[in-house]
Each structure stands twice: as structure tokens, then as C-alpha cells.
C-alpha positions in Angstrom: 81.0 93.9 73.4 77.3 94.5 73.1 75.6 95.6 69.9 74.5 98.8 71.6 78.2 99.6 72.5 79.3 98.9 68.9 76.7 101.4 67.7 77.7 104.0 70.3 81.4 103.6 69.4 80.7 104.0 65.7 78.8 107.2 66.4 81.6 108.5 68.6 84.1 107.7 65.9 82.2 109.9 63.4 82.1 112.8 65.9 85.8 112.5 66.7 86.6 112.5 63.0 85.0 115.9 62.8 87.6 117.2 65.3 90.8 115.4 64.1 90.4 116.1 60.4 91.4 119.7 61.3 93.1 119.5 64.6 95.3 116.6 63.8 98.6 115.0 64.9 100.7 117.8 63.3 98.7 120.4 65.3 99.1 118.4 68.5 102.8 118.0 68.0 103.1 121.7 67.2 101.4 122.6 70.5 103.8 120.1 72.2 106.9 121.8 70.7 105.6 125.3 71.5 104.5 124.2 75.0 101.0 125.6 74.6 97.6 124.0 75.4 95.7 122.6 72.4 92.8 124.9 73.1 91.4 124.9 69.6 91.1 121.1 69.8 89.3 121.2 73.1 86.9 123.9 71.7 86.2 121.7 68.7 85.6 118.7 71.0 83.1 120.7 73.0 81.3 121.8 69.8 80.9 118.2 68.8 79.4 117.4 72.2 82.2 115.1 73.2 82.7 116.6 76.7 79.0 116.0 77.4 79.4 112.3 76.8 79.6 110.2 79.9 77.2 112.4 81.9 73.7 111.1 82.3 71.0 112.8 80.2 68.9 113.6 83.3 71.9 115.7 84.5 72.1 117.6 81.2 74.7 115.4 79.6 74.7 113.4 76.4 74.7 110.0 78.1 76.7 107.1 76.8 78.4 106.4 80.1 82.0 105.3 80.5 81.7 103.4 77.3 81.3 106.6 75.3 84.1 108.3 77.2 86.5 105.4 76.5 85.5 105.5 72.8 86.4 109.2 72.6 89.8 108.6 74.2 90.6 105.6 72.0 89.6 107.4 68.7 91.3 110.7 69.6 94.5 108.7 70.5 94.3 106.7 67.3 94.5 110.0 65.5 97.6 110.9 67.6 95.8 113.6 69.6 95.1 112.2 73.1 93.1 114.9 75.0 94.5 114.8 78.5 92.1 117.4 80.0 89.1 115.5 78.6 90.5 112.3 80.2 91.1 114.0 83.6 87.7 115.7 83.6 85.7 112.7 82.5 86.9 110.4 85.3 87.2 113.1 88.0 83.6 114.1 87.7 82.4 110.6 88.3 82.9 111.2 92.1 80.6 114.2 91.9 78.0 112.5 89.7 77.8 109.6 92.1 78.3 111.2 95.5 77.8 115.0 95.0 74.7 117.0 96.0 72.4 118.5 93.3 74.1 121.9 93.8 77.6 120.4 93.5 76.5 118.7 90.2 75.1 122.0 89.0 78.3 123.9 89.9 81.0 121.4 89.0 79.6 119.0 86.5 77.3 121.0 84.3 80.1 123.5 83.2 82.3 120.6 82.1 79.7 119.6 79.4 81.0 122.5 77.3 84.6 122.4 78.7 84.0 125.7 80.4 85.4 124.0 83.5 87.9 121.2 83.5 89.6 119.1 86.2 92.9 117.8 87.2 93.1 115.0 89.8 95.5 115.3 92.8 96.2 112.2 94.8 99.8 111.1 94.5 102.3 112.4 97.1 106.1 112.4 97.2 106.5 110.0 100.1 103.4 107.9 99.7 103.6 107.1 96.0 101.1 104.4 95.1 100.3 103.9 98.8 97.5 106.4 98.9 96.5 105.4 102.4 99.9 106.9 103.5 99.0 110.3 102.2 99.8 113.2 104.5 97.9 116.1 102.9 95.4 117.1 105.5 92.2 119.0 105.5 91.2 120.0 109.1 87.6 121.1 109.7 87.2 124.4 111.6 84.5 125.4 114.0 82.8 127.4 111.3 82.5 124.3 109.1 85.3 125.3 106.7 88.4 123.2 106.0 92.0 124.3 106.0 94.1 122.2 103.5 97.8 121.7 103.8 100.1 119.3 101.9 101.8 118.5 98.6 100.9 116.4 95.6 103.2 115.4 92.7 102.8 114.2 89.1 99.6 116.2 88.7 99.0 116.3 85.0 97.6 119.4 83.4 97.4 121.3 86.7 98.1 124.6 85.0 95.5 124.1 82.3 92.6 122.8 84.4 90.2 125.2 86.0 89.6 123.0 89.0 91.5 120.5 91.1 89.9 117.4 92.6 92.1 116.6 95.6 92.1 113.5 97.8 93.2 114.3 101.3 93.0 113.0 104.8 90.5 114.6 107.2 91.9 112.4 110.0 95.6 111.6 110.1 96.5 107.9 109.4 97.9 107.6 112.9 94.5 108.4 114.4 92.3 105.8 112.6 92.0 102.1 113.2 91.2 101.2 109.6 93.6 102.8 107.2 90.9 103.5 104.6 89.0 105.7 107.1 89.6 109.4 107.3 90.0 110.0 103.6 87.9 112.7 101.9 87.5 114.1 98.4 87.4 117.9 97.8 86.9 120.2 94.8 88.5 123.6 94.5 89.2 126.2 91.9 92.8 126.2 90.7 93.2 129.9 91.6 92.2 129.4 95.2 94.6 131.4 97.5 97.3 129.2 98.9 97.6 126.9 95.9 100.9 127.0 94.1 102.6 124.7 91.6 105.8 124.0 89.8 106.3 122.1 86.5 108.3 118.9 86.8 111.1 118.2 84.3 109.3 115.5 82.3 109.2 115.4 78.5 106.7 112.9 77.3 105.8 114.5 73.9 102.5 116.1 74.9 101.2 119.6 75.3 100.5 119.0 79.0 103.1 118.9 81.8 103.2 117.3 85.2 103.3 119.4 88.3 104.2 119.5 92.0 101.2 121.2 93.7 101.4 122.7 97.2 98.4 123.6 99.4 99.4 126.1 102.1 96.6 126.9 104.5 94.0 126.7 101.7 90.6 127.6 103.1 87.8 125.5 101.6 84.1 126.0 102.2 82.1 123.1 103.7 80.5 122.4 100.3 83.9 121.7 98.7 83.6 118.3 100.3 82.2 115.6 98.0 80.3 113.0 99.9 80.7 112.3 103.7 83.8 113.4 105.5 86.2 110.6 106.1 84.3 108.2 104.0 85.7 109.2 100.6 87.1 105.8 99.6 84.2 104.7 97.4 84.0 108.2 95.9 87.8 108.0 95.2 87.5 104.6 93.6 84.6 105.6 91.4 86.9 108.1 89.8 89.9 105.7 89.9 88.1 102.8 88.3 86.9 105.1 85.5 90.4 106.4 85.2 91.7 102.9 84.6 89.3 102.4 81.7 90.0 105.9 80.2 93.8 105.4 80.4 93.5 101.9 78.9 91.6 103.5 75.9 94.2 106.1 75.6 97.1 103.6 75.5 95.1 101.4 73.0 94.7 104.3 70.6 98.4 105.0 70.6 99.2 101.3 70.2 96.9 101.1 67.2 98.5 104.2 65.7 102.0 102.8 66.1 100.9 99.5 64.5 99.3 101.3 61.6 102.5 103.2 60.9 104.6 100.1 61.1 102.3 98.1 58.8 102.3 100.8 56.2 106.1 101.0 56.3 106.5 97.2 56.2 104.3 97.0 53.1 106.4 99.5 51.2 110.0 99.1 52.4 111.7 96.7 50.1 115.6 97.0 50.2 116.0 93.4 48.9 113.1 93.4 46.5 110.3 92.0 48.6 108.5 94.1 51.2 110.0 93.6 54.6 106.5 92.8 55.8 106.8 89.5 54.1 109.6 88.5 56.5 108.3 86.7 59.6 110.9 88.4 61.8 109.0 91.6 60.9 105.5 90.4 60.6 105.2 88.2 63.7 105.9 91.0 66.2 103.3 93.1 64.5 100.8 90.3 64.4 101.4 89.6 68.1 100.8 93.2 68.9 97.6 93.2 66.9 96.3 90.2 68.9 97.3 91.8 72.2 95.6 95.1 71.4 92.4 93.4 70.3 92.2 91.3 73.5 92.9 94.3 75.7 90.3 96.3 73.8 87.6 93.7 74.5 88.4 93.7 78.2 88.4 97.5 78.4 84.9 97.8 77.0 83.7 95.0 79.2 85.0 97.0 82.2 83.2 100.1 80.8 79.9 98.2 80.4 80.1 96.9 83.9 80.8 100.4 85.3 77.8 101.8 83.3 75.5 99.1 84.7 76.5 100.1 88.2 78.3 96.9 88.9 81.7 96.5 90.6 84.2 97.0 87.8 87.5 97.1 89.7 88.7 93.7 88.5 88.0 94.3 84.8 89.3 97.9 84.9 92.6 97.0 86.4 93.1 94.1 84.0 92.2 96.3 81.1 94.7 99.0 82.1 97.4 96.3 82.5 96.7 94.6 79.2 96.3 97.8 77.2 99.5 99.4 78.4 101.6 96.2 77.8 100.0 95.7 74.4 100.6 99.3 73.4 104.2 99.1 74.6 104.7 96.0 72.5 103.1 97.7 69.4 105.4 100.8 69.7 108.5 98.7 70.2 107.6 96.6 67.2 107.0 99.7 65.2 110.4 101.2 66.1 112.1 97.9 65.2 110.2 97.7 61.9 111.3 101.2 60.9 115.0 100.5 61.9 117.1 103.6 62.1 114.4 105.8 60.7 112.2 104.9 63.7 114.5 107.0 65.9 114.1 110.1 63.6 111.3 112.3 65.0 110.3 113.1 61.4 108.9 109.5 61.2 106.8 110.2 64.2 107.3 106.8 65.7 109.8 107.4 68.5 107.7 110.3 69.5 105.0 107.8 70.7 107.4 105.9 72.9 107.7 108.3 76.0 103.9 108.5 76.5 103.3 104.8 76.1 106.1 104.0 78.4 104.9 106.4 81.1 101.4 104.8 80.9 102.9 101.5 82.1 103.9 103.4 85.2 101.0 105.9 85.6 98.5 106.5 86.8 99.0 103.1 88.6 102.1 101.1 87.8 101.5 97.6 86.4 103.3 95.9 89.2 100.6 97.2 91.6 97.9 96.0 89.3 99.5 92.6 89.4 99.4 92.8 93.1 95.7 93.7 93.0 95.0 90.7 90.8 97.0 88.4 93.1 95.5 89.7 96.3 91.9 90.5 95.3 91.2 88.0 92.5 93.4 85.0 93.4 93.3 85.4 97.2 97.0 85.3 97.6 98.6 86.9 100.7 100.0 90.4 100.5 103.7 91.1 100.8 103.2 94.8 101.7 
């Protein structure tokens, strides 16, 4: 990690502390239990200028690139308050920053700097799953230049709280293209657009946000809802998805460090046989291993962020970072539960409460098996099995 990145992360850490000292883990879990959005926390983040990070200064933002965005996610998660809408907004708007018109940047990016507008990201479909090329959601262009959008997306996090939806859809059905990556486009629309409906999925992951099935029934979109060129949205999509990998890795790392911190504190004090259990290698070694894994994943994640910020291809590093971070965090939470023994399963200890989210992040937003496929195919040159 560069010296400049270390300085930036330190500054972000100080700004985040200004939020989490008041809007802390107890507040976050209270919102979770009451199933309400942590609006006060988001307002405080906006006041601290955190939503403006990651947007270039010449576009009105605070700069810092993806490195700063990842730092915000990591530090907020270390405090036990991972801000999902910040995460979604920060990576979704990358498509607009890199491929949008000046007017689209003014309308869709500038309001996100103060969290006046936020995004959810709609790409996954019931039948396609991780095979985005098989999506069926279709936006057909009309004679007047508008589009009519029809289809369904699933596992759309925070869809009820975001003001806008970034949706990836086909503008040409897969059956009508020679190259499967052709015919994919990216659109932005207000959540309240007529024809948009949603239903919460029955998923409890100990967070104030839920996942939704979202339907688009004859949704009319103006021509300028399209980001970039029609049918050529793959690069736009991956600019958001590669940023997503880094932001999600930072999210999981923060939770992993939080779990490790809880376990170490407990292992130092718990002494049923006289000596602290942390002195026993059966307890200390899993924690030490988790620490090593977290540190390695963290280095890779900021390496990916720095490459992204330099405008370089960052897909390899971003995918590896997401894989390493989610596996390391899972190991840290598992070790923390084991260290706490029976009390680790009592929600009052606030250890088991970390497990559902960390476990989900090994599956979403891209499951780790598909990341291994990416590494095997794109980095090792091995043949595909699918």
C-alpha cells in the first residue's frame, strides 16, 4: 500500500469515528430489530463528507477514489455498522462517472454526494443467477426513443430505501446476438417510477436492510435513462462490479476484524482454569491464523483499489480480494464463536450476530466458486467447464 493511501485511510478513519462514536453498533442493531433504516447514521456520514468520497473533485466530489470508499466501508464495518446504501451507491455510480453524460452526472451523481439520492443495483435474476449473460429482463426501444422495461430481479438489497435503481437489462435478447456479451445495457430510474414493484424476501442477516424481488412491468424510461451506448454496457457494468468487489471485500474485512477483536478480548480475560484461555494454542492459533489471513486480504484489496484509481484493469485483483477477504472474515468469525464457547451463541455477546452477514458475503454479490472459476479461466488460462 502506498504512503498516500495510508495517509488517506488514516484521514478516513478519523472522519468515520465522528460518526460511529454516536451512531454505534447498539444503534445499528436496534435499527435491525425494529426493521427501520439507519437514517441518522447516513445523515451523519453525509455531514462528515463520506458520501462525497470516491467522486473526483472536478465533478464536485471529495476525491480519494475507490481507495477512500473502501476505507470508509472497512472502518464503518470495524465499528459494526456496515452502511449498505453507501456501499451500493458508491459502486453503482462508477458506471455513470465513467460512461455517463455531463447531464447524467449532474442529475444522478451530484445528489449522491450528500446522500440526497442513493442507489440500489439490480442485476441478478431468478433463472440466470450468476450467469448475467442469460438475463431476460428486456428494455425495448420505441419509435420515440423511449424504452419499455419488463422483467424481474432478485436479491436486490436496500431496494426499498434507495431513491434510484441502477438496472442491467438486455436491449437485444440473448437469442438474437452472436456474442453473448452484446445487447446488454445499463439504465438508471427513480424507484417510484410507475410499473416498478417489489416484495421483501424472507432473509434475516442481522442488518437494517432487506433483500427484495423487484418487478418491472411496462416501465417507460426516457432515452437519457440509458448510461453509455445501447447494447454496449458490458464495460460500464464491470466498472461498477469491479468496484463492488473491492467495497464488499472492505465490508467483510471490517466485520472480520471486529470478530477477531471480540475474541481476543474474551480470550485474554476468560480463565476457568486459572490461566487465560488465550494462552492455550488450541485457542490462540485459530485467532492468529485469522489475523494473518485478514492482513493478507487487506493488502490485496487496497492494491485492487489503487489499480482501479489509476485507471488500470483491476478485475484480477478485485476478484482475488473479494475471495480472500470473505474467506478470512468467515474464519475470524468462526474462531470468535469457538473462542466464546456457549456464550458465543447468545446474541447478548454480539458474536453470533456477525455470522449471517459474513456467511452471506461468501455467496454474494458473487459466490466464491465463481471467483475461483474466474481465476482459473482468466488468470491461469484453464478451459471453462460452463
